[in-house]
C-alpha positions as CSV (number, residue, x, y, z in Angstrom):
1,X,49.3,-30.7,28.1
2,X,45.6,-30.4,27.8
3,X,43.5,-29.8,24.7
4,X,40.4,-27.8,24.4
5,X,37.7,-28.1,21.8
6,X,35.8,-25.0,20.7
7,X,32.6,-25.4,18.7
8,X,30.6,-22.8,17.0
9,X,27.1,-22.9,15.5
10,X,25.8,-21.1,12.5
11,X,22.4,-21.1,10.7
12,X,22.6,-21.4,7.0
13,X,20.0,-20.0,4.6
14,X,20.2,-21.0,1.0
15,X,19.0,-17.7,-0.3
16,X,17.9,-14.2,0.7
17,X,14.3,-15.3,0.2
18,X,14.7,-17.8,3.1
19,X,15.6,-15.1,5.6
20,X,13.0,-13.6,8.0
21,X,11.3,-10.6,6.3
22,X,13.1,-8.0,8.5
23,X,16.5,-9.5,7.6
24,X,15.7,-9.7,3.9
25,X,15.1,-5.9,4.1
26,X,18.3,-5.4,6.1
27,X,20.3,-7.4,3.5
28,X,18.7,-5.5,0.6
29,X,19.9,-2.3,2.2
30,X,23.4,-3.8,2.6
31,X,23.4,-4.8,-1.1
32,X,22.3,-1.2,-2.1
33,X,24.9,0.5,0.0
34,X,27.6,-1.9,-1.2
35,X,27.3,-0.1,-4.5
36,X,28.6,3.1,-2.8
37,X,31.9,1.4,-1.8
38,X,35.0,3.2,-2.8
39,X,37.2,0.3,-3.8
40,X,39.5,1.3,-6.7
41,X,42.4,-0.8,-5.4
42,X,40.9,-4.1,-4.3
43,X,37.8,-3.9,-6.5
44,X,36.1,-5.7,-3.6
45,X,32.9,-4.0,-2.4
46,X,31.3,-4.6,1.0
47,X,28.0,-3.2,2.3
48,X,26.6,-3.4,5.8
49,X,23.3,-2.6,7.4
50,X,22.8,-2.5,11.1
51,X,19.5,-2.3,13.0
52,X,19.6,-0.6,16.4
53,X,17.3,-1.1,19.4
54,X,15.9,2.3,18.7
55,X,14.7,1.1,15.3
56,X,17.2,3.1,13.3
57,X,19.1,1.5,10.4
58,X,22.8,2.5,10.0
59,X,24.6,1.7,6.7
60,X,28.2,1.5,5.8
61,X,30.4,0.6,2.8
62,X,34.2,0.1,2.6
63,X,36.2,3.2,1.8
64,X,39.8,2.5,0.6
65,X,42.8,4.7,0.4
66,X,46.0,4.5,-1.6
67,X,47.9,4.9,1.7
68,X,47.1,1.5,3.0
69,X,45.8,0.9,5.7
70,X,44.1,4.3,6.0
71,X,40.9,3.0,4.5
72,X,38.1,1.5,6.5
73,X,36.0,-1.6,6.2
74,X,32.2,-1.4,5.8
75,X,31.5,-3.0,9.1
76,X,33.6,-0.5,11.0
77,X,32.2,2.4,9.0
78,X,28.7,1.4,10.1
79,X,29.5,0.5,13.7
80,X,31.5,3.6,14.3
81,X,28.8,5.8,12.7
82,X,26.2,4.1,15.0
83,X,28.4,4.7,18.0
84,X,28.9,8.4,17.1
85,X,25.3,9.2,16.2
86,X,23.4,6.9,18.7
87,X,25.9,6.3,21.5
88,X,23.3,4.8,23.9
89,X,21.7,2.5,21.3
90,X,22.5,-1.2,21.1
91,X,23.2,-2.9,17.8
92,X,20.8,-5.8,17.4
93,X,21.5,-7.2,14.0
94,X,24.1,-6.8,11.2
95,X,23.8,-7.8,7.6
96,X,27.0,-8.0,5.5
97,X,27.4,-8.6,1.8
98,X,30.5,-8.6,-0.4
99,X,31.1,-8.6,-4.1
100,X,34.2,-8.5,-6.3
101,X,34.4,-6.6,-9.6
102,X,36.6,-9.5,-10.8
103,X,34.5,-12.5,-10.2
104,X,31.2,-13.5,-8.6
105,X,31.4,-14.2,-4.8
106,X,29.1,-17.1,-4.2
107,X,30.2,-18.1,-0.6
108,X,29.5,-16.1,2.6
109,X,32.2,-13.6,3.3
110,X,32.7,-13.0,7.1
111,X,34.1,-9.9,8.7
112,X,37.9,-9.5,8.7
113,X,39.9,-9.7,12.0
114,X,39.9,-6.0,12.6
115,X,36.2,-5.8,12.1
116,X,35.6,-8.8,14.4
117,X,37.5,-7.0,17.1
118,X,35.4,-3.9,16.7
119,X,32.2,-5.8,16.7
120,X,33.4,-7.6,19.9
121,X,34.0,-4.2,21.5
122,X,30.4,-3.2,21.0
123,X,29.0,-6.6,22.0
124,X,30.9,-6.3,25.3
125,X,30.0,-2.6,25.7
126,X,26.3,-3.2,25.3
127,X,26.3,-6.6,27.1
128,X,24.1,-8.2,24.5
129,X,25.0,-10.3,21.4
130,X,24.8,-9.0,17.9
131,X,23.2,-11.3,15.3
132,X,25.5,-11.3,12.2
133,X,24.2,-12.4,8.8
134,X,26.8,-12.5,6.0
135,X,26.9,-13.5,2.4
136,X,28.8,-13.0,-0.8
137,X,27.1,-11.4,-3.8
138,X,24.8,-14.4,-4.3
139,X,24.1,-17.7,-2.6
140,X,23.9,-18.9,0.9
141,X,23.8,-16.6,4.0
142,X,25.3,-17.6,7.3
143,X,23.8,-16.4,10.6
144,X,25.8,-16.2,13.8
145,X,23.9,-15.5,17.0
146,X,26.9,-13.6,18.4
147,X,30.4,-12.4,17.4
148,X,31.7,-15.1,19.9
149,X,31.1,-17.7,17.1
150,X,33.6,-15.8,14.8
151,X,36.0,-14.8,17.5
152,X,35.9,-17.3,20.4
153,X,39.0,-15.9,22.2
154,X,38.0,-12.2,22.3
155,X,40.4,-9.6,23.6
156,X,38.6,-7.1,25.8
157,X,39.2,-4.5,28.4
158,X,39.4,-7.1,31.1
159,X,42.9,-8.0,29.8
160,X,44.2,-4.4,30.2
C-alpha cells in the first residue's frame, strides 16, 4: 500500500473590504441576487456572480422545488446561463455568498458536490482555472485559484 498526500491552498480575506475592488463589486452583486433566491423549503439562500472574459457579469440564485431534487443551486443557475448565452466566453471569477433565514452564516460556504462537478466541467472545457471566492452572510471570504482545490480528484470526459 502507498499513501498520497493532497494539499490545497486558499487565500483568506477577513472581510469584503479586504477583497480587490473588482471582487468587492462581484460579491456585492452576489449578495444582491441572493435576495432573489426561491428557497421556501431550506430557507437557505445562495447568490452567485460570475465575470466572463468578455466583461459580462452573469448572476444566479438558488431555485428550489417541492419535488426534490428538481431545484437548482445558484452556482449551476449562473454557470448554465453563462454557457447558454455566451457559449464561447470563459468564466474568469466566481463570487458565492450564502445566508440562512434561521441563523446568521458566519463561515465561508463552499459549493456543493454537484456544483463542484459543474464548475469542473467548465474549467476543463475552457482550459483555464476559475477563481472562486466564497463566504457566508458575513465574515471571512475564502479564495480558491481553481476548482481543483475543492475537488482534487475531478471526474471528466477523459474517464468516459
